[in-house]
C-alpha positions in Angstrom: 90.6 125.6 101.0 91.9 123.6 97.9 89.8 120.4 97.4 92.7 118.0 97.6 93.7 119.1 101.1 90.7 117.2 102.6 89.8 114.7 99.9 92.3 111.9 100.7 90.9 110.3 103.8 91.2 106.6 104.8 88.1 105.8 102.7 89.5 107.4 99.5 93.0 106.1 100.1 91.8 102.7 101.1 89.8 102.4 97.8 92.9 103.2 95.7 95.2 101.0 97.7 92.8 98.1 97.0 92.3 99.0 93.3 95.9 98.9 92.2 97.5 95.5 91.7 101.1 95.0 92.7 101.9 94.0 89.1 100.9 97.5 88.0 103.3 99.1 90.4 106.1 96.8 89.2 105.5 97.6 85.6 105.4 101.4 86.3 108.7 101.3 88.2 110.3 99.1 85.5 109.4 102.0 83.1 110.5 104.8 85.5 113.8 103.1 86.4 115.0 103.3 82.8 115.1 107.1 83.0 116.9 107.4 86.3 120.4 109.0 85.9 121.2 108.4 89.6 119.9 106.9 92.8 118.1 109.8 94.5 114.4 110.0 93.7 111.7 112.4 94.8 108.2 111.0 94.6 105.7 113.8 94.9 102.9 113.3 95.6 103.6 109.8 96.8 100.2 108.8 98.1 100.4 105.7 100.2 103.9 105.1 99.0 103.6 102.2 96.5 106.1 103.6 94.0 108.5 104.9 96.7 108.6 101.5 98.4 109.2 99.6 95.2 112.0 102.0 94.2 113.7 101.6 97.7 113.4 97.9 97.3 115.5 98.3 94.1 118.2 100.3 95.9 117.1 103.9 95.3 117.2 106.6 97.9 113.7 107.9 98.0 111.9 110.9 99.5 108.1 110.6 99.4 106.0 113.7 99.9 102.2 113.9 100.3 99.6 116.2 101.8 97.5 113.3 103.2 98.4 112.5 106.8 96.5 109.2 106.5 98.5 108.2 103.4 101.9 109.2 104.9 101.0 107.3 108.1 100.2 104.2 106.1 103.4 104.6 104.0 105.5 105.1 107.2 104.0 102.0 108.8 104.8 100.0 105.6 108.4 101.2 105.3 109.6 103.1 108.4 113.1 103.6 107.1 112.2 105.7 104.1 112.2 109.5 104.1 108.4 110.3 104.3 107.4 113.9 104.4 103.9 115.5 105.1 103.6 118.5 102.8 101.9 120.2 99.9 103.4 119.9 96.4 102.4 123.5 95.9 105.3 124.4 98.3 108.0 122.3 96.8 110.2 125.2 96.0 110.7 126.1 99.7 111.7 122.6 100.8 115.3 122.5 99.8 115.0 119.2 98.0 117.4 117.7 95.5 117.2 114.5 93.4 118.4 112.8 90.3 114.9 111.8 89.2 111.5 113.4 90.1 108.2 111.5 89.8 104.7 112.7 89.7 102.7 109.5 89.3 99.2 108.3 90.0 97.5 110.9 87.8 97.9 113.7 90.3 99.1 116.4 87.9 96.5 119.1 87.3 95.2 119.3 90.9 96.6 122.8 91.3 95.5 125.9 89.6 97.1 126.6 86.2 99.5 129.0 87.8 100.2 126.5 90.5 100.9 123.7 87.9 103.3 126.0 86.1 105.2 126.7 89.4 105.1 123.0 90.3 106.9 122.1 87.0 109.5 124.8 87.5 110.1 123.5 91.0 110.5 120.0 89.7 113.0 121.2 87.1 115.0 122.9 89.8 115.1 119.8 92.0 115.9 117.1 89.4 117.3 116.9 85.8 114.7 114.3 84.8 110.9 114.3 85.5 108.5 111.4 84.8 104.9 112.7 84.9 101.9 110.3 84.7 98.8 112.1 83.5 95.5 110.4 82.8 93.6 113.6 82.1 95.3 114.6 78.9 92.6 115.9 76.5 93.5 113.2 73.9 93.0 110.5 76.5 90.0 111.8 78.4 87.6 113.6 76.1 87.0 111.1 73.2 85.3 108.7 75.6 84.5 110.4 78.9 82.1 108.1 80.9 79.3 109.8 82.8 79.4 107.5 85.8 81.9 104.8 87.1 81.1 102.3 89.9 83.9 100.2 91.4 84.6 98.4 94.7 88.1 97.8 96.1 89.8 97.6 99.5 86.5 97.1 101.2 85.2 100.5 99.8 82.5 101.1 97.2 83.1 104.0 94.9 80.8 106.0 92.6 82.3 108.7 90.4 80.1 111.0 88.3 82.1 113.0 85.7 81.4 116.3 84.0 83.6 118.6 82.0 83.6 122.4 82.3 84.4 123.7 78.9 85.1 127.3 79.9 87.8 126.4 82.4 89.0 123.2 80.8 88.5 121.2 84.0 87.3 117.7 84.7 84.9 117.7 87.7 84.3 114.4 89.4 81.8 113.9 92.2 82.9 111.0 94.3 81.0 108.9 96.8 82.9 106.4 98.9 81.2 104.1 101.4 82.4 101.2 103.5 79.0 100.1 104.7 78.9 102.3 107.8 80.5 105.6 106.6 80.0 107.8 103.5 82.3 110.4 102.1 81.1 112.7 99.3 83.8 114.9 97.8 84.5 116.7 94.5 87.7 116.3 92.6 88.8 119.0 90.1 91.5 118.4 87.6 92.8 120.7 84.9 92.8 119.1 81.4 95.7 119.9 79.0 96.5 118.6 75.6 99.8 116.9 75.1 101.0 119.9 73.2 100.1 122.3 76.0 101.8 120.1 78.6 104.9 119.9 76.4 105.0 123.7 76.2 104.6 124.0 79.9 107.5 121.6 80.5 109.7 123.5 78.1 108.7 126.8 79.8 109.6 125.2 83.2 113.2 124.6 82.0 113.1 121.1 80.5 114.9 121.0 77.2 113.6 117.7 75.8 110.2 116.0 76.3 109.2 112.5 75.3 105.6 111.3 75.3 104.5 107.7 75.9 101.1 106.1 75.9 101.9 103.5 78.4 104.7 101.8 80.4 105.4 99.5 77.4 107.0 102.4 75.7 104.4 102.9 73.1 104.0 106.4 71.6 101.3 108.6 72.9 98.4 109.2 70.4 94.8 110.1 70.3 92.9 107.6 72.5 95.9 106.4 74.5 94.5 105.8 78.0 97.3 107.7 79.8 100.1 110.1 79.0 103.6 109.5 80.5 105.8 112.5 79.8 109.6 112.1 80.4 111.2 115.6 80.6 114.9 116.2 80.7 116.7 119.5 81.5 
C-alpha cells in the first residue's frame, strides 16, 4: 500500500489545518488566479479544501479531489455546495475531468513513484491547458539546508519530523510523529526530489509547451535557495 493512502488522518490533517494562516491561502490564490484562462478549476489533491473554497468564493467553479476521507469530509462540511470527490490522483486519467486550470498545491507533488508522477503530469495536461504546481521539495530548495529535525505545534497537535535523504533513489524520507496528548500517530512520508530542470523536462514531456518557474507567490524568479518552486505550465 502506498504511504499516502493512510497517512492523512485527523491528526495529520488537523496539524496542517492549524499551521496554515488564512493570509497564506489568500496570497496563494492571488497568484494562482492570475493564470486562470477560465472559471473551471481542478484542485488535486485538495486536502481539506482551503484553496478550493477560496477559489469558489471568488466565483470559480471548482472540483476538489483527495484520497483522505477525513480531509474530504472536513471540506464538505465547510463548503457543502462544492464538487468534492474522494479519489486518488494516480487515477486522474480515468475520471473524465475537464478544467481550464489545474492545481497541484500544498507540496504534494512527488508522492507517487517516478512513473506515477510522469503519468500524473500527462493526465493534468489532458485535463487543463494550464497547470500550477507548488513543489517544496525541489533539489535547489531542499538540499542546501535540509534540517535533521523539525518540531512544531498547530491545531492542537504536536508534530516532530525527522528528515533523511536517500541519495540512491533521490527521495526525501520524513518520519513524522503526531500527538494530541492522548493519541500518537507515527508515519513515514516519502517524496521524490527533482531539480527544477528535471521537473521542466517532465512537464514538457507531459505535453506542456511553456513552463515558467517562480520562487514564491510574489512572482520572484526561482533560484538556488528559494524556499519553494511554483511551476506554471501551459499547453
